[in-house]
ZAVEX-200403 format. One record per atom (N, C-alpha, C): residue number from 1; x negated, y negated, z negated. Coordinates in pm, 1 decimal, always signed. Each point is the difference from the previous one (the first is absolute). Layout:
REM ZAVEX-200403
vovex / east / north / up
NUM / X / Y / Z
...
This chain:
REM ZAVEX-200403
vovex / east / north / up
1 / +6350.7 / -6210.8 / -8268.9
1 / -118.9 / +148.3 / +33.3
1 / +26.0 / +72.0 / -5.3
2 / -78.9 / +132.5 / +13.9
2 / +59.5 / +136.1 / +2.4
2 / -146.0 / +28.0 / -105.8
3 / +152.6 / +156.0 / -63.0
3 / -37.5 / +27.3 / -130.6
3 / -103.3 / +133.4 / -3.6
4 / -78.0 / -32.1 / +15.9
4 / -138.2 / +86.9 / -23.5
4 / +62.8 / +143.7 / -29.6
5 / +29.2 / +121.1 / +47.0
5 / +46.3 / +130.1 / -25.1
5 / -154.2 / +38.1 / -30.2
6 / -6.5 / +102.7 / -87.8
6 / -102.4 / +92.5 / -68.3
6 / +77.9 / +126.8 / +67.6
7 / -112.8 / +88.0 / -16.3
7 / +68.6 / +105.7 / +1.3
7 / -20.5 / +129.9 / -92.1
8 / +114.4 / +101.4 / +5.4
8 / +23.3 / +64.9 / -89.3
8 / -159.2 / +121.6 / -24.3
9 / -40.9 / +35.2 / -154.2
9 / -143.8 / +61.7 / +73.5
9 / +106.2 / +174.8 / +19.6
10 / -107.8 / +103.6 / +76.3
10 / +57.1 / +120.4 / +62.7
10 / +77.2 / +20.4 / -81.2
11 / +52.2 / +87.6 / -21.3
11 / +69.9 / +73.7 / -183.6
11 / -115.8 / +133.2 / +61.6
12 / -26.7 / +28.2 / -121.4
12 / -99.5 / +140.6 / +76.7
12 / +175.8 / +129.5 / -177.9
13 / -98.4 / +116.4 / +95.2
13 / +96.1 / +60.4 / +2.5
13 / -98.3 / +140.3 / -59.0
14 / +15.5 / -22.9 / -143.9
14 / -72.9 / +203.8 / -1.3
14 / +46.4 / +83.0 / -81.2
15 / -77.8 / +102.1 / +179.5
15 / +92.1 / +174.4 / +6.9
15 / -98.8 / +80.6 / -79.8
16 / +42.3 / +105.6 / -140.9
16 / -62.5 / +33.7 / +8.9
16 / -68.6 / +112.1 / +121.6
17 / -156.9 / +92.9 / -46.7
17 / -66.2 / +27.2 / +125.8
17 / +93.4 / +100.7 / +24.6
18 / -36.5 / +98.8 / -140.3
18 / +97.7 / +63.8 / +49.7
18 / +115.8 / +60.0 / -61.6
19 / +63.3 / +103.1 / -11.9
19 / +167.7 / +28.4 / -52.3
19 / -99.0 / +111.6 / -140.0
20 / +86.7 / -102.2 / -133.9
20 / -38.0 / +95.9 / -111.6
20 / +84.8 / +142.5 / +12.8
21 / +57.6 / +67.2 / +121.5
21 / +41.1 / +91.3 / +26.1
21 / -133.7 / +97.5 / +32.9
22 / -31.6 / -77.9 / +102.6
22 / -153.4 / +64.3 / +111.4
22 / -106.6 / +45.3 / -78.7
23 / -44.3 / -131.2 / -86.1
23 / -50.7 / +69.6 / -101.0
23 / -10.5 / +49.6 / -126.9
24 / +143.4 / +68.2 / -14.9
24 / +44.2 / +95.4 / -95.1
24 / -39.3 / +132.8 / +111.3
25 / +11.9 / -0.1 / +97.6
25 / +5.5 / +86.5 / +48.3
25 / -237.1 / +96.2 / +89.8
26 / +43.5 / -139.9 / -32.2
26 / -181.2 / +56.4 / +64.2
26 / -74.9 / +64.2 / -147.9
27 / +41.4 / -108.7 / -127.9
27 / -54.8 / +56.7 / -114.3
27 / +53.3 / +160.8 / -68.3
28 / +158.9 / -1.1 / +73.7
28 / +16.8 / +179.9 / -19.2
28 / -72.4 / +59.4 / +122.0
29 / -74.0 / -39.7 / +79.4
29 / +12.8 / +113.9 / +104.6
29 / -187.2 / +53.9 / -56.0
30 / -32.4 / -185.8 / -59.8
30 / -159.2 / +69.1 / -21.8
30 / +16.1 / +90.5 / -146.7
31 / +86.9 / -16.3 / -75.5
31 / -21.4 / +83.5 / -109.0
31 / -22.0 / +147.5 / +55.5
32 / +171.2 / +21.4 / +74.8
32 / -29.9 / +142.3 / +86.4
32 / -97.6 / +37.5 / -28.6
33 / -51.0 / -115.0 / +128.8
33 / -210.8 / +96.5 / +66.6
33 / -53.9 / +2.9 / -52.3
34 / -33.6 / -113.3 / -136.6
34 / -75.5 / +119.4 / -108.0
34 / +43.3 / +123.9 / -103.0
35 / +140.3 / +13.9 / -9.8
35 / +43.0 / +69.9 / -47.8
35 / -33.2 / +201.2 / +47.8
36 / +68.0 / -103.5 / +203.2
36 / -133.8 / +155.8 / +64.3
36 / -61.4 / +68.5 / +5.6
37 / -113.3 / -158.3 / -30.8
37 / -114.5 / +31.5 / +51.3
37 / -53.6 / +32.5 / -120.5
38 / +9.9 / -22.1 / -151.5
38 / -34.7 / -17.2 / -124.8
38 / -82.5 / +110.7 / -66.6
39 / -66.3 / +102.6 / +82.9
39 / -40.7 / +137.2 / -2.1
39 / -152.9 / -92.6 / +46.8
40 / +34.2 / -83.7 / +169.9
40 / -152.9 / -32.8 / +68.6
40 / -59.5 / -104.1 / -84.7
41 / +95.7 / -105.9 / -69.0
41 / -79.9 / -72.3 / -30.9
41 / -85.9 / +44.4 / -117.8
42 / +57.8 / +81.3 / -76.2
42 / -15.5 / +12.9 / -77.4
42 / -124.3 / +61.7 / +19.7
43 / -53.4 / +99.9 / +93.2
43 / -94.2 / +60.9 / -1.6
43 / -115.4 / -122.0 / +14.0
44 / +26.9 / -149.6 / +111.8
44 / -95.5 / -73.2 / +50.0
44 / -83.1 / -56.9 / -167.7
45 / +136.9 / -47.4 / -72.7
45 / +0.7 / -35.7 / -139.1
45 / -162.2 / +132.9 / -116.8
46 / +60.0 / +71.0 / +15.1
46 / -78.0 / +129.9 / -55.1
46 / -208.0 / +4.8 / +43.0
47 / +36.7 / -4.1 / +175.5
47 / -110.8 / -18.7 / +67.7
47 / -126.2 / -160.4 / -68.1
48 / +154.7 / -79.9 / +33.6
48 / -108.2 / -68.2 / -6.4
48 / -84.8 / -61.2 / -161.5
49 / +108.6 / +71.3 / -109.5
49 / -12.0 / -7.4 / -120.3
49 / -189.7 / +91.4 / -34.0
50 / +61.4 / +136.7 / +117.7
50 / -150.4 / +58.2 / -28.9
50 / -144.1 / -100.4 / +47.4
51 / +37.1 / -51.4 / +94.2
51 / -123.7 / -28.8 / +82.7
51 / -48.3 / -117.6 / -115.8
52 / +104.3 / -51.7 / -29.2
52 / -76.8 / -82.6 / -80.6
52 / -98.3 / +73.4 / -167.9
53 / +78.1 / +81.7 / +36.3
53 / -70.6 / +114.6 / -183.9
53 / -97.9 / +40.1 / +61.2
54 / -37.1 / +15.1 / +124.8
54 / -127.6 / +15.9 / -3.5
54 / -46.2 / -52.9 / +19.2
55 / +4.9 / -82.8 / +88.1
55 / -166.8 / -129.2 / -7.7
55 / -7.1 / -21.9 / -106.1
56 / +54.6 / -74.4 / -102.4
56 / -8.5 / -3.8 / -190.5
56 / -41.8 / +141.5 / -40.2
57 / +37.6 / +131.8 / +35.4
57 / -75.0 / +64.8 / -69.4
57 / -169.7 / +27.0 / +111.6
58 / +11.4 / -21.2 / +95.2
58 / -156.1 / +4.8 / +45.8
58 / -51.9 / -137.4 / -4.7
59 / +10.0 / -51.7 / -18.9
59 / -53.7 / -160.4 / -61.2
59 / -89.0 / +29.2 / -104.3
60 / +58.5 / +50.9 / -108.2
60 / +18.9 / +20.4 / -157.8
60 / -143.1 / +71.6 / +15.0
61 / +62.3 / +162.1 / +39.8
61 / -125.1 / +99.1 / -5.1
61 / -129.3 / -26.1 / +125.9
62 / +0.7 / -122.1 / +73.7
62 / -156.0 / +19.8 / +82.7
62 / +8.2 / -110.7 / -181.5
63 / -27.0 / -79.9 / -8.1
63 / -51.4 / -90.7 / -147.6
63 / -79.7 / +97.0 / -105.9
64 / +151.8 / +89.4 / -39.9
64 / -59.0 / +101.7 / -80.0
64 / -123.8 / +44.0 / +26.4
65 / -25.4 / +76.7 / +119.8
65 / -50.7 / +74.8 / +29.6
65 / -144.4 / -152.3 / +51.1
66 / +0.3 / -29.9 / +67.8
66 / -123.6 / -117.6 / -7.5
66 / -16.9 / -40.4 / -114.8
67 / -1.6 / -60.4 / -130.4
67 / +6.8 / +12.8 / -148.3
67 / -134.5 / +193.5 / +49.2
68 / +141.9 / +55.5 / -38.3
68 / -120.6 / +141.7 / -73.5
68 / -125.2 / -22.4 / +133.7
69 / +77.6 / -35.2 / +99.1
69 / -211.5 / +113.1 / +98.0
69 / -61.2 / -148.5 / -46.6
70 / -13.5 / -142.1 / -44.4
70 / -65.7 / -101.1 / +22.4
70 / -92.4 / +83.6 / -195.4
71 / +102.2 / +59.2 / -70.2
71 / -114.7 / +6.9 / -143.0
71 / -21.2 / +120.4 / +69.2
72 / +4.0 / +129.4 / +0.2
72 / -106.3 / +85.4 / +61.0
72 / -61.0 / -52.2 / +52.1
73 / +3.0 / -47.0 / +148.1
73 / -156.3 / -81.8 / +102.5
73 / -116.9 / -61.9 / -98.4
74 / +59.1 / -36.6 / -160.9
74 / -125.2 / -83.2 / -103.7
74 / -114.5 / +19.5 / +76.0
75 / -6.6 / +172.8 / -78.2
75 / -110.6 / +96.2 / +21.9
75 / -126.8 / +2.6 / +79.5
76 / +100.4 / -43.0 / +209.8
76 / -23.6 / +76.7 / +69.0
76 / -82.2 / -211.4 / +97.6
77 / +48.4 / -41.1 / -86.1
77 / -30.1 / -169.8 / +20.5
77 / -154.9 / +49.5 / -90.1
78 / +13.9 / +25.4 / -83.7
78 / -180.7 / -53.2 / -76.4
78 / -49.3 / +109.6 / +82.9
79 / +43.9 / +158.3 / -3.7
79 / -130.7 / +43.9 / +53.1
79 / -83.1 / -23.3 / +179.1
80 / +103.8 / -90.9 / +25.2
80 / -60.7 / -73.7 / +178.9
80 / -97.9 / -149.9 / -69.6
81 / +51.2 / -97.9 / -91.6
81 / -104.7 / -53.6 / -40.0
81 / -82.0 / +42.6 / -69.7
82 / -60.7 / +178.0 / +3.1
82 / -65.9 / +19.0 / -74.0
82 / -83.4 / +113.2 / +107.8
83 / +15.6 / -56.0 / +125.6
83 / -29.7 / +75.1 / +103.2
83 / -3.1 / +167.5 / +1.6
84 / +105.4 / +52.8 / -87.5
84 / +38.2 / +101.0 / -54.3
84 / +72.6 / +41.6 / +98.2
85 / -2.4 / +58.9 / +141.3
85 / +95.4 / -16.0 / +81.8
85 / +60.5 / +111.5 / +19.3
86 / -18.2 / +111.5 / -46.8
86 / +31.5 / +147.7 / +59.5
86 / +132.1 / +20.3 / -146.2
87 / -70.3 / -75.4 / -121.1
87 / +142.4 / +0.0 / -61.8
87 / +103.3 / -102.1 / +57.5
88 / -49.3 / -130.0 / +13.4
88 / +105.9 / -98.4 / +7.5
88 / +91.5 / +79.2 / +125.7
89 / -96.4 / +104.8 / +118.0
89 / +105.3 / -11.7 / +125.5
89 / +154.0 / +95.5 / -119.5
90 / -99.9 / +184.2 / -50.2
90 / +57.5 / +72.5 / -35.2
90 / +55.6 / +50.0 / -150.6
91 / -29.5 / -82.2 / -54.6
91 / +29.7 / -42.5 / -122.5
91 / -111.9 / +112.2 / -107.3
92 / -10.9 / -14.7 / -170.7
92 / -53.2 / +78.2 / -83.1
92 / -7.8 / +103.8 / -49.3
93 / +145.0 / +40.4 / +69.6
93 / +122.6 / +146.7 / -109.7
93 / +106.8 / -29.3 / -54.7
94 / -52.0 / -185.0 / -103.4
94 / +129.5 / +9.9 / -33.2
94 / +54.9 / -156.0 / +24.5
95 / -103.7 / -31.9 / +26.8
95 / +77.6 / -155.5 / +101.3
95 / -53.2 / +43.4 / +139.4
96 / +175.2 / -86.0 / +90.7
96 / -6.1 / +15.2 / +134.2
96 / -100.2 / -77.3 / +93.5
97 / +2.1 / +22.4 / +116.0
97 / -74.0 / -30.8 / +85.4
97 / +31.7 / -113.1 / +80.3
98 / -105.8 / -102.9 / +98.8
98 / +119.6 / -71.4 / +66.8
98 / +52.2 / +117.3 / +152.2
99 / -8.6 / +144.9 / -21.0
99 / -13.3 / +57.5 / +117.2
99 / +205.0 / +97.2 / -57.4
100 / +13.6 / -11.9 / -101.8
100 / +87.3 / +85.0 / -100.5
100 / +139.0 / -155.9 / +12.8
101 / -106.5 / -141.2 / -22.1
101 / +130.6 / -108.3 / +19.3
101 / +26.9 / -20.1 / +70.6
102 / -5.9 / +3.3 / +144.1
102 / +42.2 / -18.7 / +137.0
102 / +92.6 / +112.0 / +43.5
103 / +0.5 / +166.0 / -103.0
103 / +42.7 / +59.0 / +100.0
103 / +125.4 / +15.9 / -123.4
104 / -3.8 / +10.2 / -112.9
104 / +169.0 / -57.0 / -54.9
104 / +70.0 / -75.6 / -78.9
105 / -87.8 / -98.3 / +127.3
105 / +92.2 / -144.6 / -96.9
105 / -41.6 / -123.8 / +115.2
106 / +62.1 / +86.9 / +101.3
106 / -9.1 / -87.2 / +193.4
106 / +110.4 / -51.6 / -56.1
107 / -54.3 / -153.5 / +97.2
107 / +88.7 / -77.3 / -14.0
107 / +7.8 / -47.3 / -122.1
108 / -46.7 / -52.4 / -96.9
108 / -39.6 / -82.7 / -76.6
108 / -116.5 / -67.4 / +8.0
109 / -21.9 / -106.0 / -87.5
109 / -119.7 / -100.3 / +9.5
109 / -110.8 / +10.7 / -22.5
110 / +1.7 / +125.0 / -125.4
110 / -81.0 / +63.8 / -72.5
110 / -107.0 / +61.5 / +126.7
111 / +88.5 / +113.9 / +69.1
111 / -47.3 / +81.1 / +102.4
111 / -36.4 / -72.1 / +150.6
112 / +32.8 / -139.6 / +36.4
112 / -15.7 / -82.2 / +118.0
112 / -203.9 / -43.3 / -77.7
113 / +52.0 / -53.5 / -113.6
113 / -139.4 / -65.0 / -38.4
113 / -129.6 / +95.6 / -2.0
114 / +56.9 / +124.6 / -48.6
114 / -82.2 / +167.9 / +85.3
114 / -61.3 / +24.7 / +98.6
115 / +96.1 / -26.0 / +46.6
115 / -52.2 / -9.2 / +109.5
115 / -113.3 / -65.9 / +92.0
116 / -36.7 / -108.0 / -65.0
116 / -83.1 / -102.4 / +31.3
116 / -146.8 / +70.4 / -83.8
117 / -33.4 / +39.6 / -162.9
117 / -96.9 / +42.2 / -17.7
117 / +4.8 / +135.8 / +105.9
118 / +102.9 / +98.0 / +5.5
118 / -89.4 / +74.3 / +84.1
118 / -61.7 / +15.1 / +154.4
119 / +87.4 / -102.7 / +43.6
119 / -100.0 / -73.8 / +117.9
119 / -159.0 / -57.7 / -28.0
120 / +28.1 / -52.9 / -99.0
120 / -103.9 / -37.4 / -48.2
120 / -103.1 / +85.0 / -43.4
121 / +6.9 / +96.0 / -47.7
121 / -60.0 / +154.1 / -32.3
121 / -31.5 / +84.9 / +88.6
122 / +59.3 / -4.8 / +107.5
122 / +15.0 / +63.9 / +131.5
122 / -139.2 / +1.2 / +56.3
123 / +37.2 / -126.5 / +61.7
123 / -112.5 / -99.3 / +21.0
123 / -151.6 / -1.7 / +7.0
124 / -2.1 / -47.5 / -121.3
124 / -101.2 / +24.6 / -62.2
124 / -113.8 / +113.6 / -16.8
125 / +123.0 / +106.3 / +24.1
125 / -83.1 / +225.9 / -5.8
125 / +29.5 / +5.2 / +140.2
126 / -43.7 / -75.4 / +96.2
126 / +43.6 / +17.1 / +134.6
126 / +78.6 / +68.3 / +44.1
127 / +118.7 / -25.6 / -61.3
127 / +137.6 / +95.7 / +77.3
127 / +60.4 / -174.9 / +84.0
128 / -13.4 / +59.6 / +138.0
128 / +16.7 / -131.0 / +4.8
128 / +154.4 / -36.9 / +95.6
129 / +31.3 / +104.5 / +9.6
129 / +85.9 / +42.4 / +44.8
129 / +165.0 / -34.1 / -82.2
130 / -71.6 / +139.4 / -144.8
130 / +132.4 / -88.3 / -127.1
130 / +64.0 / -91.4 / -8.6
131 / -183.0 / -28.0 / +16.2
131 / +34.6 / -195.1 / -47.6
131 / +38.3 / -100.7 / +13.0
132 / +52.5 / +64.4 / +174.7
132 / +94.3 / -78.8 / +90.8
132 / +130.7 / +10.3 / -64.3
133 / -0.9 / +170.5 / -18.4
133 / +172.9 / +51.0 / -40.7
133 / +4.5 / -55.5 / -93.0
134 / -38.8 / -39.7 / -110.5
134 / +31.2 / -83.5 / -164.9
134 / +10.9 / -117.4 / +37.6
135 / -119.9 / -66.6 / +106.4
135 / +66.8 / -148.8 / -90.5
135 / +80.3 / -49.9 / +123.1
136 / -8.4 / +22.5 / +123.4
136 / +161.4 / +10.2 / +81.1
136 / +67.8 / -36.5 / -72.3
137 / +35.4 / +114.9 / -88.8
137 / +148.8 / -18.8 / -134.4
137 / +27.7 / -94.0 / -43.0
138 / -130.1 / -29.6 / -51.3
138 / -25.4 / -150.6 / -185.4
138 / +77.8 / -161.0 / +111.0
139 / +86.3 / -0.3 / -99.7
139 / +108.0 / -142.8 / +33.2
139 / -72.4 / -94.7 / -86.5
140 / -36.4 / -172.5 / +37.4
140 / +15.0 / -11.7 / -204.0
140 / +27.0 / -177.8 / +53.4
141 / +25.0 / -85.8 / -139.2
141 / +64.3 / -119.4 / +22.3
141 / -105.8 / -110.0 / +4.3
142 / -109.1 / +55.3 / -65.4
142 / -97.3 / -76.5 / -30.5
142 / -122.2 / +29.3 / +94.6
143 / -32.5 / -131.1 / +30.4
143 / -94.5 / -5.0 / +78.7
143 / -135.3 / +65.1 / +27.4
144 / -130.0 / -31.5 / -115.4
144 / -79.6 / +37.3 / -3.4
144 / +16.5 / +141.2 / +28.1
145 / +47.8 / +88.6 / -72.9
145 / +42.7 / +170.2 / +57.6
145 / +37.6 / +42.2 / +85.3
146 / +90.5 / -32.7 / +64.5
146 / +74.1 / -20.7 / +151.0
146 / -154.9 / -16.9 / +59.5
147 / -27.6 / -94.9 / +58.3
147 / -140.4 / +10.8 / +113.6
147 / -76.5 / +57.2 / -12.6
148 / -9.9 / +25.8 / -158.9
148 / -95.5 / +57.6 / -47.7
148 / +17.4 / +184.8 / +66.8
149 / +147.9 / +35.8 / +7.2
149 / +36.7 / +96.0 / +56.9
149 / -39.9 / +53.2 / +104.2
150 / +41.7 / -153.0 / +120.3
150 / +9.9 / -13.8 / +96.3
150 / -118.2 / +40.4 / +81.9
151 / -111.9 / -64.4 / -128.8
151 / -169.1 / -1.5 / +17.7
151 / -12.5 / +174.9 / -11.3
152 / +14.4 / +23.4 / -76.2
152 / -50.6 / +190.4 / -11.0
152 / +60.2 / +85.1 / +94.6
153 / +100.2 / -52.8 / +58.1
153 / +100.2 / +57.3 / +84.3
153 / -125.8 / -57.9 / +160.3
154 / -24.2 / -87.2 / +5.2
154 / -113.5 / +0.2 / +117.5
154 / -102.6 / +40.7 / -17.8
155 / -74.3 / +19.2 / -77.9
155 / -101.7 / +86.7 / -72.8
155 / +26.5 / +119.5 / +40.3
156 / +144.7 / +67.4 / -43.7
156 / -34.4 / +159.5 / +51.6
156 / +65.5 / +7.6 / +129.7
157 / -4.0 / -104.1 / +80.2
157 / +33.5 / +71.2 / +125.0
157 / -163.0 / -18.4 / +103.5
158 / -55.0 / -113.2 / -27.6
158 / -62.2 / -18.0 / +38.4
158 / -126.0 / +83.3 / -22.9
159 / +17.2 / +56.2 / -143.1
159 / -73.7 / +191.6 / +20.3
159 / +67.9 / +73.0 / +46.8
160 / +48.2 / -23.6 / +66.5
160 / +153.6 / +163.4 / +81.6
160 / -60.1 / -28.8 / +136.2
161 / -61.8 / -142.5 / +48.3
161 / -23.4 / -10.7 / +230.2
161 / +80.1 / -61.5 / -2.5
162 / +164.3 / -83.7 / -108.0
162 / +91.6 / +25.9 / +57.4
162 / -9.5 / -178.2 / -2.9
163 / -96.8 / -67.6 / +60.0
163 / -21.4 / -170.6 / -18.5
163 / +137.8 / -81.8 / +56.2
164 / +126.4 / +47.4 / +110.2
164 / +128.3 / -57.4 / -5.6
164 / +29.8 / -20.5 / -113.1
165 / +64.4 / +32.9 / -74.6
165 / +77.2 / +28.7 / -166.1
165 / -145.6 / -63.1 / -67.2
166 / -83.6 / +52.7 / -6.4
166 / -94.5 / -53.0 / -135.2
166 / +12.4 / -219.9 / +15.6
167 / +10.3 / +14.9 / +173.9
167 / +4.4 / -176.7 / -10.2
167 / +109.5 / -65.5 / -9.1
168 / +162.2 / +49.2 / +17.7
168 / +154.9 / -23.8 / -54.9
168 / -67.9 / +40.9 / -93.5
169 / -78.8 / +69.3 / -188.9
169 / +42.5 / -21.8 / -128.6
169 / -98.1 / -134.9 / +27.7
170 / -118.5 / +20.8 / +43.7
170 / -50.9 / -100.4 / -42.3
170 / +49.3 / -208.4 / -30.1
171 / +59.9 / +9.5 / +107.6
171 / +68.7 / -87.1 / +67.0
171 / +158.4 / -54.4 / -75.0
172 / +79.5 / +153.0 / -35.1
172 / +73.8 / -17.1 / -126.1
172 / -86.8 / -46.1 / -118.9
173 / -120.8 / +25.3 / -58.3
173 / -76.6 / -53.7 / -117.0
173 / -72.6 / -133.5 / +41.3
174 / -13.6 / -24.0 / +107.3
174 / -50.0 / -155.4 / +8.6
174 / +145.3 / -160.4 / -45.2
175 / +107.0 / +25.1 / +62.7
175 / +159.6 / -19.7 / -22.7
175 / +64.9 / +58.1 / +1.7
176 / -7.4 / +39.8 / -137.3
176 / +59.9 / +90.8 / -109.8
176 / -38.7 / -158.7 / -181.4
177 / +68.6 / -93.2 / +34.1
177 / +43.7 / -85.9 / -148.6
177 / -147.0 / -49.3 / +85.2
178 / -87.3 / -26.1 / +55.3
178 / -150.7 / -51.9 / +68.8
178 / -51.1 / -102.6 / -105.4
179 / -107.9 / +27.3 / -92.9
179 / -65.7 / -47.7 / -99.7
179 / -142.8 / -68.8 / +37.0
180 / -53.6 / -43.0 / -96.2
180 / -139.3 / -22.5 / +121.9
180 / -125.1 / +76.5 / -109.5
181 / +75.8 / +69.8 / -66.7
181 / -112.3 / +96.7 / -93.6
181 / -32.2 / +141.5 / +84.6
182 / +100.1 / +29.0 / +49.1
182 / +17.6 / +122.6 / +35.6
182 / -11.4 / +57.8 / +193.7
183 / +105.5 / -127.3 / +87.6
183 / -20.3 / -24.3 / +103.8
183 / -144.8 / +48.3 / +100.5
184 / -102.9 / -38.4 / -93.3
184 / -104.6 / -20.1 / +47.3
184 / -48.1 / +118.3 / +50.7
185 / +1.3 / +61.8 / -122.4
185 / -75.3 / +161.5 / -41.0
185 / +123.9 / +141.5 / +149.4
186 / +156.6 / -58.5 / -38.8
186 / +57.7 / +111.8 / +107.3
186 / -47.0 / -115.7 / +135.8
187 / -31.8 / -92.8 / +60.0
187 / +5.7 / -79.7 / +170.6
187 / -156.6 / +45.2 / +32.6
188 / -60.5 / +93.6 / -123.8
188 / -179.2 / +26.2 / +41.8
188 / +51.2 / +162.4 / +24.1
189 / +105.0 / +78.7 / -60.6
189 / +32.2 / +115.9 / +20.0
189 / +84.3 / -21.8 / +109.2
190 / +13.9 / -64.4 / +99.0
190 / +167.4 / -20.0 / +105.3
190 / -180.0 / -6.8 / +93.0
191 / -129.1 / -39.8 / -42.4
191 / -15.1 / -100.3 / +156.2
191 / -51.9 / +109.7 / -91.4
192 / -69.5 / +110.2 / -30.5
192 / -87.8 / +166.2 / +47.7
192 / +54.9 / +70.8 / +76.0
193 / +157.9 / -8.6 / -16.2
193 / +94.7 / +89.3 / +48.1
193 / +4.1 / -62.4 / +118.2
194 / +19.5 / -69.7 / +47.3
194 / +18.4 / -59.2 / +162.6
194 / -66.7 / +10.6 / +76.4
195 / -215.8 / -12.6 / -123.5
195 / -104.8 / +77.3 / +94.3
195 / -17.1 / +138.7 / +43.0
196 / +48.1 / +61.2 / -70.2
196 / -10.8 / +157.6 / -10.2
196 / +114.6 / +31.3 / +163.0
197 / +133.2 / -77.9 / +10.6
197 / +108.2 / +8.7 / +95.4
197 / -69.7 / -42.9 / +41.1
198 / -119.2 / -72.2 / +130.7
198 / -117.1 / -76.8 / +146.9
198 / +126.2 / -90.0 / -22.3
199 / +100.4 / -86.5 / -137.1
199 / -21.7 / -157.2 / +21.4
199 / -68.5 / -36.9 / -39.8
200 / -126.5 / -62.8 / +87.0
200 / -51.8 / -134.0 / -51.8
200 / +81.4 / -89.2 / +22.3
201 / +74.1 / +14.9 / +70.9
201 / +0.1 / -236.2 / +20.5
201 / +96.6 / +60.7 / -173.0
202 / +81.7 / +75.5 / -14.7
202 / +113.1 / -58.7 / -169.7
202 / -95.8 / +20.3 / -99.3
203 / -103.2 / +76.4 / -31.5
203 / -83.2 / +5.6 / -89.1
203 / -67.8 / -135.3 / -65.2
204 / -71.2 / -2.7 / +197.9
204 / -85.2 / -177.4 / -77.2
204 / +80.2 / -138.5 / -30.7
205 / +201.0 / -22.8 / +77.5
205 / +109.3 / -6.5 / -87.4
205 / +8.8 / -34.4 / -126.8
206 / -14.3 / +108.8 / -65.3
206 / +21.8 / +64.1 / -113.9
206 / -97.3 / -88.9 / -94.1
207 / -106.6 / +92.0 / +49.7
207 / -170.3 / -98.8 / -99.4
207 / -4.0 / -132.5 / +28.8
208 / +82.3 / -18.9 / +86.7
208 / +14.4 / -175.2 / +1.0
208 / +87.9 / -86.7 / -47.1
209 / +84.9 / +94.3 / -77.6
209 / +120.2 / -100.6 / -69.9
209 / -54.9 / +56.2 / -137.4
210 / -102.2 / +90.4 / -17.1
210 / -88.9 / +7.3 / -112.8
210 / -95.5 / -138.4 / -53.9
211 / +2.8 / -63.8 / +103.4
211 / -115.5 / -77.4 / +87.8
211 / +54.5 / -147.6 / -29.6
212 / +128.7 / -36.5 / +17.7
212 / +62.2 / -87.7 / +36.7
212 / +87.7 / -54.1 / -175.7
213 / +65.7 / +99.8 / -92.0
213 / +133.9 / -7.4 / -16.6
213 / -101.0 / +87.5 / -163.1
214 / -123.2 / +70.9 / -42.4
214 / -40.0 / +73.4 / -110.3
214 / -130.2 / -63.1 / +9.7
215 / -37.7 / -115.6 / -19.8
215 / -111.8 / -12.8 / +29.2
215 / -188.7 / +6.9 / -158.8
216 / +168.6 / +26.7 / -90.4
216 / -55.7 / -16.3 / -143.8
216 / +8.2 / +157.3 / -59.9
217 / +69.7 / +40.5 / +64.4
217 / -5.2 / +183.7 / +9.0
217 / -111.0 / +72.2 / -9.7
218 / -49.2 / +119.4 / +4.1
218 / -114.8 / +94.4 / -23.0
218 / +7.5 / +100.8 / +89.6
219 / +75.6 / +11.7 / +88.0
219 / +16.3 / -23.4 / +132.9
219 / -72.3 / -52.3 / +145.9
220 / -7.8 / -102.4 / -66.8
220 / +0.3 / -134.9 / +120.7
220 / -114.3 / +35.7 / +88.6
221 / -112.8 / -14.1 / -105.2
221 / -177.8 / -10.2 / +56.3
221 / -0.8 / +173.8 / +74.0
222 / +97.7 / +86.2 / -24.3
222 / -9.7 / +85.0 / +76.4
222 / +74.5 / +57.7 / +104.2
223 / +105.3 / -147.9 / -18.2
223 / +166.9 / +47.5 / +144.0
223 / -138.8 / -92.7 / +114.3
224 / -127.0 / -80.6 / -94.1
224 / -53.3 / -57.8 / +166.8
224 / -115.4 / +45.0 / +80.3
225 / -30.6 / +106.6 / -119.8
225 / -106.3 / +57.0 / +86.6
225 / +61.5 / +121.7 / +119.4
226 / +122.2 / +13.2 / -72.5
226 / +36.3 / +150.4 / +81.4
226 / +36.0 / -83.3 / +135.5
227 / +37.8 / -148.9 / +8.4
227 / +128.2 / -68.3 / +128.9
227 / -130.9 / -30.5 / -3.9
228 / -130.0 / -21.2 / +34.4
228 / -90.5 / -63.9 / +73.0
228 / -51.1 / +168.1 / +90.2
229 / -19.3 / +87.7 / -99.1
229 / -9.0 / +143.6 / +62.0
229 / +98.9 / +85.8 / +130.3
230 / +122.1 / -88.1 / -48.9
230 / +83.3 / +101.9 / +132.8
230 / +9.8 / -127.3 / +105.0
231 / -44.4 / -135.4 / +14.0
231 / +69.2 / -170.0 / +39.0
231 / -188.6 / +102.0 / +117.8
232 / -51.1 / +46.6 / -42.0
232 / -126.8 / +38.2 / +33.5
232 / +3.4 / +72.5 / +90.4
233 / +69.0 / +154.3 / -63.9
233 / +68.7 / +103.8 / +118.8
233 / +79.7 / -35.3 / +121.9
234 / +96.0 / -74.9 / -67.4
234 / +97.4 / -40.0 / +78.7
234 / -72.0 / -138.4 / +147.0
235 / -130.2 / -19.5 / -17.0
235 / -52.1 / -129.4 / +87.1
235 / -50.9 / +110.2 / +154.5
236 / -14.6 / +97.6 / -80.0
236 / -128.1 / +102.9 / +152.0
236 / +124.6 / +31.7 / -0.1
């Protein structure tokens, strides 16, 4: 019988990827480059440190300002709740009003909230452009307050005869985390704005949404009445 031949496994030769002297040469060149450009690297490092320090200082300073602004705004909120709007806006000589809060503490959460109060006051006083200017600057995570701000902004625009922006604001109020308690109210305002703009078709559709989705709401009966009225006008 022929002997079974066995193949030898091929020898694996391990080679250095790079020679030690080449690695050493590269390290030396790298060190030389760093030494040569040490001023540049130092400048970059200092710049990075200054940027980080500046950001931290800004954040801490903003937090401190916000705490101070909230403390100063306490009395203005009290005056607002008591319908003492002039004192709420301008202060009483000892305590700051909302206008001073937004001017002195711009960019803080307290100043942001003050814009809402100021816009509400100006709207109640018939100063609709000022109301719109301040309400546009307000933003909040709270669904109730933010939706309310959109609706008030829509009211200001509607009073100014700006139906296009009023419609846009009311839509935001309706769609901002829509809920069954407030959406019918904002939809009713939206339908009125559509009618003011001469868009009878969308006014009918909007009243129809209240009729179909919010039949338990206070606005339901009113929506049915005005929907029928507009449908009668549209059929002529």
